[in-house]
MIVEXLO-841053 format. One record per residue (C-alpha): x, y, z; residue number from 1; residue in one letter. Coordinates in Angstrom, 3 decimals. Example, Ala and Ser with C-alpha at 12.3 -4.5 7.8 and 13.67 -1.06 7.14 Angstrom:
BEGIN
<node u="12.300" v="-4.500" w="7.800" resi="1" resn="a"/>
<node u="13.670" v="-1.060" w="7.140" resi="2" resn="s"/>
END
This chain:
BEGIN
<node u="27.748" v="-219.697" w="-74.371" resi="1" resn="s"/>
<node u="27.889" v="-223.449" w="-74.956" resi="2" resn="t"/>
<node u="27.379" v="-224.356" w="-78.604" resi="3" resn="g"/>
<node u="27.523" v="-220.760" w="-79.851" resi="4" resn="l"/>
<node u="29.716" v="-219.537" w="-82.694" resi="5" resn="t"/>
<node u="32.450" v="-217.006" w="-82.012" resi="6" resn="e"/>
<node u="30.273" v="-214.316" w="-83.616" resi="7" resn="e"/>
<node u="27.326" v="-215.216" w="-81.367" resi="8" resn="q"/>
<node u="29.571" v="-215.128" w="-78.303" resi="9" resn="k"/>
<node u="30.582" v="-211.618" w="-79.342" resi="10" resn="e"/>
<node u="26.918" v="-210.503" w="-79.679" resi="11" resn="f"/>
<node u="26.294" v="-212.000" w="-76.259" resi="12" resn="q"/>
<node u="29.254" v="-210.199" w="-74.677" resi="13" resn="k"/>
<node u="28.247" v="-206.848" w="-76.161" resi="14" resn="v"/>
<node u="24.672" v="-207.280" w="-74.901" resi="15" resn="a"/>
<node u="25.787" v="-208.453" w="-71.434" resi="16" resn="l"/>
<node u="28.165" v="-205.499" w="-71.119" resi="17" resn="d"/>
<node u="25.421" v="-203.080" w="-72.171" resi="18" resn="f"/>
<node u="22.995" v="-204.674" w="-69.697" resi="19" resn="a"/>
<node u="25.521" v="-204.427" w="-66.845" resi="20" resn="a"/>
<node u="26.624" v="-200.842" w="-67.531" resi="21" resn="k"/>
<node u="23.595" v="-199.101" w="-69.035" resi="22" resn="e"/>
<node u="20.581" v="-200.982" w="-67.666" resi="23" resn="m"/>
<node u="21.180" v="-202.766" w="-64.344" resi="24" resn="a"/>
<node u="22.295" v="-199.614" w="-62.432" resi="25" resn="p"/>
<node u="19.010" v="-197.876" w="-63.382" resi="26" resn="h"/>
<node u="16.604" v="-200.832" w="-63.292" resi="27" resn="m"/>
<node u="15.159" v="-200.059" w="-59.829" resi="28" resn="a"/>
<node u="14.755" v="-196.328" w="-60.555" resi="29" resn="e"/>
<node u="12.999" v="-196.976" w="-63.885" resi="30" resn="w"/>
<node u="10.662" v="-199.321" w="-62.047" resi="31" resn="d"/>
<node u="9.944" v="-197.058" w="-59.077" resi="32" resn="e"/>
<node u="9.508" v="-193.836" w="-61.081" resi="33" resn="k"/>
<node u="7.922" v="-195.576" w="-64.099" resi="34" resn="e"/>
<node u="10.490" v="-194.102" w="-66.495" resi="35" resn="i"/>
<node u="10.410" v="-195.117" w="-70.175" resi="36" resn="f"/>
<node u="14.192" v="-195.055" w="-70.823" resi="37" resn="p"/>
<node u="14.159" v="-193.695" w="-74.359" resi="38" resn="v"/>
<node u="17.779" v="-192.548" w="-74.476" resi="39" resn="e"/>
<node u="19.108" v="-195.859" w="-73.137" resi="40" resn="t"/>
<node u="17.110" v="-197.739" w="-75.776" resi="41" resn="m"/>
<node u="18.515" v="-195.456" w="-78.478" resi="42" resn="r"/>
<node u="21.997" v="-196.367" w="-77.236" resi="43" resn="k"/>
<node u="20.993" v="-200.024" w="-77.611" resi="44" resn="a"/>
<node u="19.846" v="-199.252" w="-81.157" resi="45" resn="a"/>
<node u="23.324" v="-197.893" w="-81.939" resi="46" resn="q"/>
<node u="24.572" v="-201.430" w="-81.231" resi="47" resn="l"/>
<node u="22.055" v="-202.800" w="-83.743" resi="48" resn="g"/>
<node u="19.394" v="-203.860" w="-81.223" resi="49" resn="f"/>
<node u="16.535" v="-201.764" w="-82.681" resi="50" resn="g"/>
<node u="15.959" v="-204.068" w="-85.648" resi="51" resn="g"/>
<node u="17.899" v="-207.213" w="-84.841" resi="52" resn="i"/>
<node u="16.226" v="-209.551" w="-87.351" resi="53" resn="y"/>
<node u="15.279" v="-206.840" w="-89.862" resi="54" resn="v"/>
<node u="17.011" v="-206.714" w="-93.265" resi="55" resn="k"/>
<node u="20.101" v="-204.477" w="-93.459" resi="56" resn="p"/>
<node u="18.908" v="-202.458" w="-96.488" resi="57" resn="d"/>
<node u="16.438" v="-200.586" w="-94.230" resi="58" resn="v"/>
<node u="18.751" v="-200.258" w="-91.228" resi="59" resn="g"/>
<node u="18.331" v="-203.657" w="-89.582" resi="60" resn="g"/>
<node u="21.072" v="-205.958" w="-88.335" resi="61" resn="s"/>
<node u="19.940" v="-208.946" w="-90.434" resi="62" resn="g"/>
<node u="20.657" v="-211.456" w="-87.671" resi="63" resn="l"/>
<node u="19.038" v="-214.846" w="-87.116" resi="64" resn="s"/>
<node u="16.316" v="-215.765" w="-84.635" resi="65" resn="r"/>
<node u="18.903" v="-217.595" w="-82.529" resi="66" resn="l"/>
<node u="21.149" v="-214.523" w="-82.502" resi="67" resn="d"/>
<node u="18.117" v="-212.501" w="-81.422" resi="68" resn="t"/>
<node u="17.307" v="-214.895" w="-78.577" resi="69" resn="s"/>
<node u="20.888" v="-214.716" w="-77.314" resi="70" resn="i"/>
<node u="20.811" v="-210.905" w="-77.352" resi="71" resn="i"/>
<node u="17.437" v="-210.580" w="-75.581" resi="72" resn="f"/>
<node u="18.470" v="-213.066" w="-72.905" resi="73" resn="e"/>
<node u="21.638" v="-211.079" w="-72.257" resi="74" resn="a"/>
<node u="19.898" v="-207.681" w="-72.200" resi="75" resn="l"/>
<node u="17.210" v="-208.992" w="-69.867" resi="76" resn="s"/>
<node u="19.798" v="-209.631" w="-67.140" resi="77" resn="t"/>
<node u="20.053" v="-205.825" w="-66.885" resi="78" resn="g"/>
<node u="16.346" v="-204.917" w="-67.021" resi="79" resn="c"/>
<node u="13.700" v="-207.423" w="-68.047" resi="80" resn="t"/>
<node u="10.918" v="-204.862" w="-68.431" resi="81" resn="s"/>
<node u="12.878" v="-202.630" w="-70.814" resi="82" resn="t"/>
<node u="14.185" v="-205.589" w="-72.813" resi="83" resn="t"/>
<node u="10.661" v="-206.970" w="-73.172" resi="84" resn="a"/>
<node u="9.548" v="-203.672" w="-74.727" resi="85" resn="y"/>
<node u="12.563" v="-203.728" w="-77.074" resi="86" resn="i"/>
<node u="11.484" v="-207.237" w="-78.120" resi="87" resn="s"/>
<node u="7.943" v="-206.022" w="-78.943" resi="88" resn="i"/>
<node u="9.388" v="-203.089" w="-80.895" resi="89" resn="h"/>
<node u="11.593" v="-205.507" w="-82.860" resi="90" resn="n"/>
<node u="8.568" v="-207.672" w="-83.673" resi="91" resn="m"/>
<node u="6.681" v="-204.670" w="-85.064" resi="92" resn="c"/>
<node u="9.605" v="-203.572" w="-87.246" resi="93" resn="v"/>
<node u="10.017" v="-207.139" w="-88.534" resi="94" resn="w"/>
<node u="6.326" v="-207.256" w="-89.490" resi="95" resn="m"/>
<node u="6.662" v="-204.055" w="-91.542" resi="96" resn="i"/>
<node u="9.937" v="-205.268" w="-93.078" resi="97" resn="d"/>
<node u="8.510" v="-208.702" w="-93.954" resi="98" resn="t"/>
<node u="4.957" v="-207.905" w="-95.060" resi="99" resn="f"/>
<node u="5.290" v="-204.289" w="-96.183" resi="100" resn="g"/>
<node u="6.007" v="-203.195" w="-99.746" resi="101" resn="n"/>
<node u="9.217" v="-201.364" w="-100.641" resi="102" resn="e"/>
<node u="7.716" v="-197.938" w="-100.054" resi="103" resn="e"/>
<node u="6.426" v="-198.936" w="-96.613" resi="104" resn="q"/>
<node u="9.699" v="-200.596" w="-95.634" resi="105" resn="r"/>
<node u="11.730" v="-197.518" w="-96.559" resi="106" resn="r"/>
<node u="9.236" v="-195.111" w="-94.968" resi="107" resn="r"/>
<node u="8.963" v="-196.807" w="-91.572" resi="108" resn="f"/>
<node u="11.877" v="-199.157" w="-90.904" resi="109" resn="c"/>
<node u="14.991" v="-196.915" w="-90.830" resi="110" resn="p"/>
<node u="13.664" v="-194.601" w="-88.080" resi="111" resn="s"/>
<node u="12.362" v="-197.601" w="-86.121" resi="112" resn="l"/>
<node u="15.638" v="-199.532" w="-86.378" resi="113" resn="c"/>
<node u="17.519" v="-196.486" w="-85.036" resi="114" resn="s"/>
<node u="14.818" v="-196.091" w="-82.375" resi="115" resn="m"/>
<node u="14.398" v="-192.475" w="-83.388" resi="116" resn="e"/>
<node u="10.787" v="-193.691" w="-83.401" resi="117" resn="k"/>
<node u="9.193" v="-196.484" w="-81.342" resi="118" resn="f"/>
<node u="6.490" v="-198.990" w="-82.265" resi="119" resn="a"/>
<node u="3.561" v="-200.715" w="-80.527" resi="120" resn="s"/>
<node u="1.704" v="-203.910" w="-81.418" resi="121" resn="y"/>
<node u="-2.081" v="-203.553" w="-81.249" resi="122" resn="c"/>
<node u="-3.994" v="-206.838" w="-81.227" resi="123" resn="l"/>
<node u="-5.672" v="-207.320" w="-77.822" resi="124" resn="t"/>
<node u="-9.014" v="-205.614" w="-77.177" resi="125" resn="e"/>
<node u="-11.100" v="-205.157" w="-74.006" resi="126" resn="p"/>
<node u="-13.367" v="-207.997" w="-75.156" resi="127" resn="g"/>
<node u="-10.899" v="-210.189" w="-77.066" resi="128" resn="s"/>
<node u="-7.705" v="-211.430" w="-75.472" resi="129" resn="g"/>
<node u="-6.980" v="-215.097" w="-76.077" resi="130" resn="s"/>
<node u="-9.798" v="-215.166" w="-78.679" resi="131" resn="d"/>
<node u="-7.984" v="-212.676" w="-80.897" resi="132" resn="a"/>
<node u="-9.925" v="-213.668" w="-84.035" resi="133" resn="a"/>
<node u="-13.084" v="-212.160" w="-82.505" resi="134" resn="s"/>
<node u="-11.655" v="-208.620" w="-82.451" resi="135" resn="l"/>
<node u="-14.143" v="-205.817" w="-83.199" resi="136" resn="l"/>
<node u="-12.010" v="-202.800" w="-84.150" resi="137" resn="t"/>
<node u="-13.260" v="-201.994" w="-87.660" resi="138" resn="s"/>
<node u="-11.795" v="-200.311" w="-90.722" resi="139" resn="a"/>
<node u="-14.344" v="-199.283" w="-93.361" resi="140" resn="q"/>
<node u="-12.921" v="-198.671" w="-96.819" resi="141" resn="r"/>
<node u="-13.784" v="-195.274" w="-98.307" resi="142" resn="k"/>
<node u="-11.942" v="-194.545" w="-101.520" resi="143" resn="g"/>
<node u="-8.207" v="-194.474" w="-100.858" resi="144" resn="d"/>
<node u="-8.614" v="-194.575" w="-97.065" resi="145" resn="s"/>
<node u="-9.941" v="-196.661" w="-94.202" resi="146" resn="y"/>
<node u="-12.048" v="-195.180" w="-91.421" resi="147" resn="i"/>
<node u="-10.820" v="-196.871" w="-88.249" resi="148" resn="l"/>
<node u="-12.983" v="-197.221" w="-85.127" resi="149" resn="n"/>
<node u="-12.553" v="-199.248" w="-81.940" resi="150" resn="g"/>
<node u="-10.065" v="-199.694" w="-79.127" resi="151" resn="s"/>
<node u="-7.128" v="-201.848" w="-78.066" resi="152" resn="k"/>
<node u="-6.166" v="-202.796" w="-74.511" resi="153" resn="a"/>
<node u="-2.890" v="-203.443" w="-72.661" resi="154" resn="f"/>
<node u="-0.747" v="-201.858" w="-75.389" resi="155" resn="i"/>
<node u="2.947" v="-201.715" w="-74.442" resi="156" resn="s"/>
<node u="4.325" v="-198.250" w="-75.136" resi="157" resn="g"/>
<node u="0.832" v="-196.925" w="-75.874" resi="158" resn="g"/>
<node u="0.786" v="-193.120" w="-75.868" resi="159" resn="g"/>
<node u="4.576" v="-192.775" w="-75.803" resi="160" resn="d"/>
<node u="5.325" v="-194.578" w="-79.062" resi="161" resn="t"/>
<node u="5.129" v="-193.249" w="-82.616" resi="162" resn="d"/>
<node u="3.958" v="-196.144" w="-84.816" resi="163" resn="v"/>
<node u="1.030" v="-198.517" w="-84.144" resi="164" resn="y"/>
<node u="0.681" v="-201.835" w="-85.980" resi="165" resn="v"/>
<node u="-3.071" v="-202.401" w="-85.721" resi="166" resn="v"/>
<node u="-5.126" v="-205.512" w="-86.408" resi="167" resn="m"/>
<node u="-8.645" v="-204.534" w="-87.471" resi="168" resn="c"/>
<node u="-11.719" v="-205.964" w="-89.162" resi="169" resn="r"/>
<node u="-12.128" v="-205.047" w="-92.831" resi="170" resn="t"/>
<node u="-14.337" v="-208.045" w="-93.693" resi="171" resn="g"/>
<node u="-16.677" v="-210.571" w="-92.109" resi="172" resn="g"/>
<node u="-16.366" v="-212.450" w="-88.808" resi="173" resn="p"/>
<node u="-13.415" v="-214.679" w="-88.008" resi="174" resn="g"/>
<node u="-9.703" v="-214.520" w="-88.857" resi="175" resn="p"/>
<node u="-10.141" v="-214.056" w="-92.621" resi="176" resn="k"/>
<node u="-11.880" v="-210.720" w="-92.090" resi="177" resn="g"/>
<node u="-8.866" v="-209.146" w="-90.355" resi="178" resn="i"/>
<node u="-6.339" v="-206.783" w="-91.955" resi="179" resn="s"/>
<node u="-3.243" v="-205.000" w="-90.671" resi="180" resn="c"/>
<node u="-2.853" v="-201.210" w="-90.766" resi="181" resn="l"/>
<node u="0.085" v="-199.051" w="-89.683" resi="182" resn="v"/>
<node u="-1.015" v="-195.900" w="-87.893" resi="183" resn="l"/>
<node u="1.176" v="-192.964" w="-86.885" resi="184" resn="e"/>
<node u="0.914" v="-190.917" w="-83.701" resi="185" resn="k"/>
<node u="-0.798" v="-187.602" w="-84.350" resi="186" resn="g"/>
<node u="-3.434" v="-189.109" w="-86.634" resi="187" resn="t"/>
<node u="-6.711" v="-187.253" w="-85.894" resi="188" resn="p"/>
<node u="-9.036" v="-189.438" w="-83.832" resi="189" resn="g"/>
<node u="-6.199" v="-191.448" w="-82.247" resi="190" resn="l"/>
<node u="-6.199" v="-191.148" w="-78.452" resi="191" resn="s"/>
<node u="-5.052" v="-193.062" w="-75.398" resi="192" resn="f"/>
<node u="-6.465" v="-194.225" w="-72.069" resi="193" resn="g"/>
<node u="-4.904" v="-193.639" w="-68.679" resi="194" resn="k"/>
<node u="-1.511" v="-195.125" w="-67.907" resi="195" resn="k"/>
<node u="-2.132" v="-198.495" w="-66.250" resi="196" resn="e"/>
<node u="-0.722" v="-199.229" w="-62.794" resi="197" resn="k"/>
<node u="0.995" v="-202.604" w="-63.066" resi="198" resn="k"/>
<node u="2.668" v="-205.156" w="-60.779" resi="199" resn="v"/>
<node u="5.777" v="-205.128" w="-62.994" resi="200" resn="g"/>
<node u="6.916" v="-203.970" w="-66.426" resi="201" resn="w"/>
<node u="6.931" v="-200.430" w="-65.035" resi="202" resn="n"/>
<node u="9.702" v="-199.092" w="-67.286" resi="203" resn="s"/>
<node u="7.283" v="-199.283" w="-70.213" resi="204" resn="q"/>
<node u="3.917" v="-197.494" w="-70.231" resi="205" resn="p"/>
<node u="0.760" v="-199.510" w="-70.904" resi="206" resn="t"/>
<node u="-2.410" v="-197.813" w="-72.103" resi="207" resn="r"/>
<node u="-5.579" v="-198.418" w="-74.081" resi="208" resn="a"/>
<node u="-5.343" v="-197.155" w="-77.666" resi="209" resn="v"/>
<node u="-8.578" v="-195.646" w="-78.984" resi="210" resn="i"/>
<node u="-9.602" v="-195.012" w="-82.614" resi="211" resn="f"/>
<node u="-12.441" v="-192.612" w="-83.401" resi="212" resn="e"/>
<node u="-12.973" v="-192.118" w="-87.138" resi="213" resn="d"/>
<node u="-9.216" v="-192.273" w="-87.787" resi="214" resn="c"/>
<node u="-8.506" v="-191.812" w="-91.495" resi="215" resn="v"/>
<node u="-5.756" v="-194.247" w="-92.505" resi="216" resn="v"/>
<node u="-4.477" v="-194.321" w="-96.099" resi="217" resn="p"/>
<node u="-4.857" v="-197.651" w="-97.931" resi="218" resn="v"/>
<node u="-1.118" v="-197.278" w="-98.545" resi="219" resn="g"/>
<node u="-0.600" v="-197.992" w="-94.818" resi="220" resn="n"/>
<node u="-2.054" v="-201.503" w="-95.050" resi="221" resn="r"/>
<node u="0.472" v="-204.331" w="-94.682" resi="222" resn="l"/>
<node u="-0.214" v="-207.160" w="-97.139" resi="223" resn="g"/>
<node u="-3.613" v="-207.809" w="-98.672" resi="224" resn="a"/>
<node u="-7.010" v="-207.373" w="-97.078" resi="225" resn="e"/>
<node u="-7.784" v="-210.400" w="-94.931" resi="226" resn="g"/>
<node u="-4.106" v="-211.214" w="-94.346" resi="227" resn="q"/>
<node u="-3.896" v="-209.427" w="-90.990" resi="228" resn="g"/>
<node u="-4.533" v="-212.367" w="-88.699" resi="229" resn="f"/>
<node u="-1.868" v="-214.433" w="-90.448" resi="230" resn="s"/>
<node u="0.575" v="-211.514" w="-90.130" resi="231" resn="i"/>
<node u="-0.276" v="-211.154" w="-86.428" resi="232" resn="a"/>
<node u="0.274" v="-214.853" w="-85.714" resi="233" resn="m"/>
<node u="3.565" v="-214.990" w="-87.631" resi="234" resn="k"/>
<node u="4.734" v="-212.001" w="-85.633" resi="235" resn="g"/>
<node u="3.728" v="-213.736" w="-82.416" resi="236" resn="l"/>
<node u="5.698" v="-216.904" w="-83.219" resi="237" resn="n"/>
<node u="8.834" v="-214.788" w="-83.024" resi="238" resn="g"/>
<node u="7.405" v="-212.760" w="-80.158" resi="239" resn="g"/>
<node u="7.008" v="-215.938" w="-78.121" resi="240" resn="r"/>
<node u="10.678" v="-216.798" w="-78.604" resi="241" resn="i"/>
<node u="11.609" v="-213.223" w="-77.716" resi="242" resn="n"/>
<node u="9.604" v="-213.110" w="-74.491" resi="243" resn="i"/>
<node u="10.845" v="-216.584" w="-73.514" resi="244" resn="a"/>
<node u="14.387" v="-215.269" w="-74.032" resi="245" resn="s"/>
<node u="13.656" v="-212.323" w="-71.733" resi="246" resn="c"/>
<node u="12.500" v="-214.866" w="-69.131" resi="247" resn="s"/>
<node u="15.803" v="-216.723" w="-69.482" resi="248" resn="l"/>
<node u="17.731" v="-213.536" w="-68.745" resi="249" resn="g"/>
<node u="15.677" v="-212.796" w="-65.627" resi="250" resn="a"/>
<node u="16.153" v="-216.361" w="-64.381" resi="251" resn="a"/>
<node u="19.884" v="-216.288" w="-65.132" resi="252" resn="h"/>
<node u="20.291" v="-213.060" w="-63.140" resi="253" resn="a"/>
<node u="18.190" v="-214.482" w="-60.283" resi="254" resn="s"/>
<node u="20.320" v="-217.631" w="-60.048" resi="255" resn="v"/>
<node u="23.429" v="-215.456" w="-59.744" resi="256" resn="l"/>
<node u="21.752" v="-213.307" w="-57.065" resi="257" resn="l"/>
<node u="20.744" v="-216.419" w="-55.111" resi="258" resn="a"/>
<node u="24.234" v="-217.880" w="-55.461" resi="259" resn="q"/>
<node u="25.757" v="-214.679" w="-54.048" resi="260" resn="e"/>
<node u="23.241" v="-214.444" w="-51.203" resi="261" resn="h"/>
<node u="23.775" v="-218.066" w="-50.109" resi="262" resn="l"/>
<node u="27.512" v="-217.468" w="-50.019" resi="263" resn="t"/>
<node u="27.342" v="-214.220" w="-48.014" resi="264" resn="v"/>
<node u="24.394" v="-214.783" w="-45.657" resi="265" resn="r"/>
<node u="25.056" v="-216.732" w="-42.442" resi="266" resn="k"/>
<node u="22.507" v="-218.546" w="-40.290" resi="267" resn="q"/>
<node u="23.087" v="-220.969" w="-37.399" resi="268" resn="f"/>
<node u="26.769" v="-220.070" w="-37.441" resi="269" resn="g"/>
<node u="27.581" v="-220.928" w="-41.062" resi="270" resn="e"/>
<node u="26.899" v="-219.692" w="-44.609" resi="271" resn="p"/>
<node u="23.585" v="-220.705" w="-46.136" resi="272" resn="l"/>
<node u="25.658" v="-222.194" w="-48.959" resi="273" resn="a"/>
<node u="26.613" v="-225.048" w="-46.592" resi="274" resn="n"/>
<node u="22.976" v="-226.119" w="-46.278" resi="275" resn="n"/>
<node u="22.421" v="-229.165" w="-48.498" resi="276" resn="q"/>
<node u="18.715" v="-228.434" w="-49.003" resi="277" resn="y"/>
<node u="19.586" v="-225.009" w="-50.438" resi="278" resn="l"/>
<node u="22.427" v="-226.498" w="-52.478" resi="279" resn="q"/>
<node u="19.999" v="-228.938" w="-54.082" resi="280" resn="f"/>
<node u="17.519" v="-226.120" w="-54.721" resi="281" resn="g"/>
<node u="20.171" v="-224.032" w="-56.464" resi="282" resn="l"/>
<node u="21.259" v="-227.050" w="-58.526" resi="283" resn="a"/>
<node u="17.665" v="-227.617" w="-59.654" resi="284" resn="e"/>
<node u="17.257" v="-223.940" w="-60.581" resi="285" resn="m"/>
<node u="20.392" v="-224.018" w="-62.732" resi="286" resn="a"/>
<node u="19.327" v="-227.290" w="-64.367" resi="287" resn="t"/>
<node u="15.870" v="-225.963" w="-65.236" resi="288" resn="r"/>
<node u="17.399" v="-222.776" w="-66.619" resi="289" resn="l"/>
<node u="19.700" v="-224.703" w="-68.958" resi="290" resn="v"/>
<node u="16.839" v="-226.976" w="-70.071" resi="291" resn="a"/>
<node u="14.640" v="-223.958" w="-70.833" resi="292" resn="a"/>
<node u="17.467" v="-222.228" w="-72.709" resi="293" resn="r"/>
<node u="18.053" v="-225.268" w="-74.928" resi="294" resn="l"/>
<node u="14.337" v="-225.478" w="-75.692" resi="295" resn="m"/>
<node u="14.126" v="-221.799" w="-76.640" resi="296" resn="v"/>
<node u="17.204" v="-221.977" w="-78.850" resi="297" resn="r"/>
<node u="15.890" v="-225.108" w="-80.578" resi="298" resn="n"/>
<node u="12.620" v="-223.309" w="-81.377" resi="299" resn="a"/>
<node u="14.534" v="-220.237" w="-82.593" resi="300" resn="a"/>
<node u="16.461" v="-222.402" w="-85.055" resi="301" resn="r"/>
<node u="13.230" v="-224.056" w="-86.270" resi="302" resn="a"/>
<node u="11.628" v="-220.640" w="-86.861" resi="303" resn="l"/>
<node u="14.706" v="-219.362" w="-88.700" resi="304" resn="q"/>
<node u="14.714" v="-222.438" w="-90.946" resi="305" resn="e"/>
<node u="10.980" v="-222.123" w="-91.647" resi="306" resn="g"/>
<node u="10.300" v="-225.651" w="-90.436" resi="307" resn="r"/>
<node u="6.772" v="-226.994" w="-90.419" resi="308" resn="e"/>
<node u="6.855" v="-227.622" w="-86.676" resi="309" resn="d"/>
<node u="8.202" v="-224.132" w="-85.856" resi="310" resn="a"/>
<node u="4.922" v="-222.677" w="-84.522" resi="311" resn="a"/>
<node u="4.397" v="-225.623" w="-82.168" resi="312" resn="v"/>
<node u="8.006" v="-225.552" w="-80.971" resi="313" resn="l"/>
<node u="7.698" v="-221.786" w="-80.327" resi="314" resn="c"/>
<node u="4.562" v="-222.448" w="-78.267" resi="315" resn="s"/>
<node u="6.277" v="-225.250" w="-76.331" resi="316" resn="m"/>
<node u="9.328" v="-223.083" w="-75.666" resi="317" resn="a"/>
<node u="7.238" v="-220.119" w="-74.533" resi="318" resn="k"/>
<node u="5.142" v="-222.324" w="-72.241" resi="319" resn="l"/>
<node u="8.096" v="-224.160" w="-70.717" resi="320" resn="f"/>
<node u="10.540" v="-221.272" w="-70.408" resi="321" resn="a"/>
<node u="8.138" v="-218.714" w="-68.940" resi="322" resn="t"/>
<node u="6.748" v="-221.199" w="-66.402" resi="323" resn="d"/>
<node u="10.148" v="-222.563" w="-65.386" resi="324" resn="e"/>
<node u="11.893" v="-219.202" w="-65.294" resi="325" resn="c"/>
<node u="9.187" v="-217.644" w="-63.119" resi="326" resn="f"/>
<node u="9.579" v="-220.587" w="-60.729" resi="327" resn="a"/>
<node u="13.365" v="-220.044" w="-60.710" resi="328" resn="i"/>
<node u="13.024" v="-216.324" w="-59.922" resi="329" resn="c"/>
<node u="10.437" v="-217.041" w="-57.244" resi="330" resn="n"/>
<node u="12.702" v="-219.667" w="-55.654" resi="331" resn="q"/>
<node u="15.611" v="-217.203" w="-55.728" resi="332" resn="a"/>
<node u="13.421" v="-214.732" w="-53.829" resi="333" resn="l"/>
<node u="12.582" v="-217.444" w="-51.275" resi="334" resn="q"/>
<node u="16.271" v="-218.150" w="-50.775" resi="335" resn="m"/>
<node u="16.755" v="-214.487" w="-49.862" resi="336" resn="h"/>
<node u="14.247" v="-214.858" w="-47.012" resi="337" resn="g"/>
<node u="12.751" v="-211.573" w="-45.847" resi="338" resn="g"/>
<node u="15.389" v="-209.614" w="-47.746" resi="339" resn="y"/>
<node u="13.992" v="-210.935" w="-51.025" resi="340" resn="g"/>
<node u="10.749" v="-209.086" w="-50.361" resi="341" resn="y"/>
<node u="12.491" v="-205.723" w="-50.017" resi="342" resn="l"/>
<node u="12.762" v="-203.449" w="-53.025" resi="343" resn="k"/>
<node u="16.422" v="-202.844" w="-52.129" resi="344" resn="d"/>
<node u="17.061" v="-206.346" w="-53.512" resi="345" resn="y"/>
<node u="16.789" v="-206.820" w="-57.292" resi="346" resn="a"/>
<node u="15.392" v="-210.350" w="-57.122" resi="347" resn="v"/>
<node u="11.876" v="-209.117" w="-56.266" resi="348" resn="q"/>
<node u="11.815" v="-206.967" w="-59.424" resi="349" resn="q"/>
<node u="12.743" v="-209.910" w="-61.608" resi="350" resn="f"/>
<node u="9.839" v="-211.837" w="-60.037" resi="351" resn="v"/>
<node u="7.409" v="-208.972" w="-60.692" resi="352" resn="r"/>
<node u="8.637" v="-208.287" w="-64.225" resi="353" resn="d"/>
<node u="8.670" v="-211.909" w="-65.341" resi="354" resn="i"/>
<node u="5.224" v="-212.893" w="-64.028" resi="355" resn="r"/>
<node u="3.360" v="-211.343" w="-66.978" resi="356" resn="v"/>
<node u="5.356" v="-213.426" w="-69.478" resi="357" resn="h"/>
<node u="3.045" v="-216.352" w="-68.676" resi="358" resn="q"/>
<node u="0.114" v="-214.205" w="-69.848" resi="359" resn="i"/>
<node u="1.157" v="-212.150" w="-72.876" resi="360" resn="l"/>
<node u="2.098" v="-213.173" w="-76.429" resi="361" resn="e"/>
<node u="-0.592" v="-215.833" w="-75.947" resi="362" resn="g"/>
<node u="-1.339" v="-217.136" w="-72.453" resi="363" resn="t"/>
<node u="0.321" v="-220.364" w="-71.426" resi="364" resn="n"/>
<node u="-3.123" v="-221.996" w="-71.489" resi="365" resn="e"/>
<node u="-3.345" v="-221.069" w="-75.187" resi="366" resn="v"/>
<node u="0.158" v="-222.480" w="-75.701" resi="367" resn="m"/>
<node u="-1.118" v="-225.798" w="-74.325" resi="368" resn="r"/>
<node u="-4.069" v="-225.651" w="-76.744" resi="369" resn="m"/>
<node u="-1.758" v="-225.098" w="-79.727" resi="370" resn="i"/>
<node u="0.470" v="-228.017" w="-78.745" resi="371" resn="v"/>
<node u="-2.503" v="-230.318" w="-78.048" resi="372" resn="a"/>
<node u="-4.173" v="-229.458" w="-81.366" resi="373" resn="r"/>
<node u="-0.975" v="-230.298" w="-83.189" resi="374" resn="s"/>
<node u="-0.703" v="-233.638" w="-81.426" resi="375" resn="l"/>
<node u="-4.361" v="-234.535" w="-81.957" resi="376" resn="l"/>
<node u="-4.738" v="-232.719" w="-85.309" resi="377" resn="q"/>
<node u="-7.895" v="-231.035" w="-84.010" resi="378" resn="c"/>
END
């Protein structure tokens, strides 16, 4: 809580309490049974967590990016997988709120902010991951509609969610030919692949999303034609802060688990906590956590202020925090010894859930490219 306002400390407390009471007791079951905890997320939405940085006139909480980071970090201590989906949902609602017209904002945002309906972000394709500008899903204009064809891969919530924010090609090759359409579940021609079996993130379903001659009204396009790639990237700047914040929460919880285990577990006639090597390891974990947190919060402030270096700082924060926090969780597992590898112990789930954060919202290799290009002005 260091450096936070009284109001931010209150947000943090509310989110930590919710995580402890409503999420942590069910985290293992959601993971094992692959349950998408809709009702729990709707309870979170009642606290204002369905549209945290969405404007209040359409049901959002109107909070800052720093407030959002604080909340996602706190929620992630209870269940990282579920919080990560909530962060993606928030990004989608923000995109509609920010780039949609008044009619679109009022049509989509209130039910998304209350989590009566859920949203998915559709950018990645089977043949275009890091090279997002090469996407092939096409939308041909016919009168007042687009005819949408193609497929998206690795879509969080796919098949279980109600609203799909889709990046598609309405023009020529490259980023300037991409537009953004909002598609609703039940649209004829919209279908889904099988539910993917994943290492972690099991409380949220992941499927391919398939479009076969889907008729989408022109009135469902966000922004102008050709603006889609810019919309997608602006969404991802915030998404990178959000997912980094989820990593912070997982690492924070793992440090506490390691601290407890070292205190309770005895070897060679004394608590592990008396072992200086393990003491130093725990000290390093806590230090890296605080460093990562400061970096994420600095980037969140830059994004909120619209600073010129915000995109680079978001990339740096995502790179640093997801790498460091995975290492912290992994070290916490190691400190548990064989117990850490048992599913009875929560630390292994934090390791599994956090690993994918180094891949999604732009891989950490892409984050390095963004930072390097900024430094070298490539």
